[in-house]
C-alpha positions as CSV (number, residue, x, y, z in Angstrom):
1,X,-0.1,-0.1,0.0
2,X,1.4,3.4,-1.0
3,X,1.5,6.2,1.6
4,X,-0.8,9.1,1.3
5,X,0.7,12.2,-0.2
6,X,1.0,15.0,2.4
7,X,-1.0,18.0,1.4
8,X,-1.4,21.4,3.1
9,X,-4.6,23.2,3.7
10,X,-4.1,25.3,0.3
11,X,-3.9,21.9,-1.8
12,X,-6.9,20.6,0.1
13,X,-9.0,23.7,-0.4
14,X,-8.0,23.5,-4.3
15,X,-9.0,19.9,-4.4
16,X,-12.3,20.5,-2.6
17,X,-13.1,23.3,-5.1
18,X,-12.0,21.1,-8.1
19,X,-14.3,18.3,-6.8
20,X,-17.2,20.8,-6.4
21,X,-16.9,22.0,-9.8
22,X,-14.4,20.5,-12.2
23,X,-15.1,23.3,-15.0
24,X,-14.5,26.2,-12.5
25,X,-12.3,28.8,-14.0
26,X,-8.8,29.1,-12.7
27,X,-9.5,32.4,-11.0
28,X,-12.3,30.8,-9.0
29,X,-10.1,27.9,-8.0
30,X,-7.3,30.1,-7.0
31,X,-9.6,32.3,-5.0
32,X,-11.0,29.1,-3.1
33,X,-7.4,27.9,-2.4
34,X,-6.2,31.6,-1.5
35,X,-3.5,31.3,-4.2
36,X,-2.5,33.3,-7.3
37,X,-3.7,32.0,-10.6
38,X,-0.1,31.0,-11.7
39,X,0.4,29.2,-8.1
40,X,-2.8,27.5,-8.8
41,X,-1.8,26.3,-12.3
42,X,1.5,25.1,-10.8
43,X,-0.4,23.1,-8.0
44,X,-2.8,21.6,-10.4
45,X,0.0,20.4,-12.6
46,X,2.0,18.9,-9.6
47,X,-1.2,17.2,-8.3
48,X,-1.9,15.8,-11.7
49,X,1.7,14.6,-12.0
50,X,1.6,12.9,-8.7
51,X,-1.6,11.1,-9.5
52,X,-3.7,12.8,-7.1
53,X,-6.1,14.3,-9.6
54,X,-6.6,11.4,-11.9
55,X,-9.2,13.1,-14.1
56,X,-11.8,15.8,-14.1
57,X,-15.2,14.7,-15.8
58,X,-18.9,15.4,-16.0
59,X,-21.4,13.8,-13.5
60,X,-24.3,12.5,-15.7
61,X,-27.7,11.6,-14.6
62,X,-28.5,8.0,-15.7
63,X,-32.3,8.4,-15.4
64,X,-32.1,11.6,-17.8
65,X,-30.2,9.5,-20.3
66,X,-32.7,6.5,-20.2
67,X,-31.2,4.3,-17.5
68,X,-34.1,4.0,-15.2
69,X,-32.7,1.0,-13.2
70,X,-29.6,0.9,-11.0
71,X,-28.5,-2.3,-9.3
72,X,-25.6,-3.5,-7.1
73,X,-24.6,-7.0,-8.2
74,X,-22.4,-9.3,-6.1
75,X,-20.9,-12.3,-7.8
76,X,-18.6,-15.0,-6.9
77,X,-16.3,-16.2,-9.7
78,X,-13.8,-18.9,-9.7
79,X,-10.2,-17.9,-10.3
80,X,-9.9,-19.6,-13.9
81,X,-12.9,-17.3,-14.9
82,X,-11.9,-13.9,-13.6
83,X,-10.0,-12.5,-16.6
84,X,-12.7,-13.4,-18.8
85,X,-15.3,-12.1,-16.6
86,X,-13.5,-8.8,-16.2
87,X,-13.0,-8.4,-20.0
88,X,-16.7,-8.8,-20.4
89,X,-17.5,-6.2,-17.8
90,X,-15.2,-3.8,-19.4
91,X,-17.0,-4.1,-22.7
92,X,-20.5,-3.8,-21.0
93,X,-22.2,-0.6,-21.5
94,X,-24.3,-1.3,-18.3
95,X,-21.4,-1.6,-16.0
96,X,-20.5,1.6,-14.1
97,X,-18.0,0.2,-11.9
98,X,-16.6,-3.1,-10.6
99,X,-14.9,-3.6,-7.2
100,X,-12.8,-6.7,-6.3
101,X,-13.8,-7.4,-2.6
102,X,-13.1,-9.8,0.2
103,X,-16.0,-11.9,1.8
104,X,-18.8,-13.9,0.1
105,X,-18.5,-12.2,-3.3
106,X,-15.4,-11.9,-5.5
107,X,-16.7,-8.7,-7.1
108,X,-19.4,-5.9,-6.4
109,X,-20.6,-4.3,-9.6
110,X,-22.7,-1.3,-10.0
111,X,-24.8,-1.4,-13.2
112,X,-27.5,0.7,-14.9
113,X,-30.2,-0.6,-17.1
114,X,-33.2,0.9,-19.1
115,X,-35.6,-1.5,-17.5
116,X,-35.9,-4.5,-15.3
117,X,-36.1,-6.7,-18.2
118,X,-33.0,-5.4,-19.7
119,X,-31.2,-5.9,-16.3
120,X,-32.5,-9.4,-16.4
121,X,-31.0,-10.0,-19.8
122,X,-27.7,-8.5,-18.7
123,X,-27.5,-10.7,-15.5
124,X,-28.0,-13.8,-17.9
125,X,-25.0,-13.0,-19.7
126,X,-22.9,-13.1,-16.4
127,X,-24.6,-15.9,-14.6
128,X,-22.3,-18.5,-16.3
129,X,-19.3,-16.9,-14.4
130,X,-20.9,-17.5,-11.0
131,X,-23.7,-16.9,-8.5
132,X,-25.1,-13.5,-8.5
133,X,-26.9,-11.5,-5.8
134,X,-28.6,-8.4,-7.1
135,X,-29.9,-5.4,-5.2
136,X,-32.1,-2.8,-7.1
137,X,-31.3,0.8,-5.8
138,X,-34.5,2.6,-4.9
139,X,-32.7,5.8,-4.0
140,X,-29.4,7.2,-3.1
141,X,-29.6,9.3,0.0
142,X,-25.8,9.8,0.0
143,X,-24.7,10.2,-3.4
144,X,-21.0,9.7,-4.3
145,X,-19.1,12.7,-3.1
146,X,-15.6,14.0,-3.0
147,X,-12.8,13.4,-0.6
148,X,-11.8,15.4,2.5
149,X,-8.5,15.6,4.2
150,X,-8.1,12.5,6.4
151,X,-9.3,13.3,9.9
152,X,-11.2,16.3,8.6
153,X,-15.2,16.5,9.0
154,X,-17.6,17.5,6.3
C-alpha cells in the first residue's frame, strides 16, 4: 500500500473546489485555495503529475439518459474465469464500476439498465461466471461525493 501524499490546507482547498466544480475557472479555483492563478496552475500540474488528480469529468444523470434502473450485483467468480469475466464487464455499457472485494463475493458491480427486463438480460449474460446476488437501488440518500482530508469533518 502506498503512503498518502502529504498535502497542505491550500492544496486541500484547491482539491475541494475542483471536486465541487471541475469546470470552475482558474480564477475561482485560485480564490478558493487562497493562491494566485499562476500558483494554482502549478499546484494543479503537480497534483496531476503525482496522480492525486486522476481526471476531471461530468456527472451525468443516468435516469435522464434512459437508464431507469440501477443495481448493485455481487458475484462469486472462480479463479480460472476471472480474467474473462472482467474483460466482459469492461465491454458492457451497463457497468459503471466493479470492485474486487473480500468476503462472500469476488466482485461488487454497479450497473444501470433501461428496464428491469434489460437488467435481467444482462444478468443472464454473466450468470455463467458464478452465482449473483442483485440489489435494486430505490434511491441514493448519500450520493458519491468528493474526498476530504483524512481526519477532517464534512
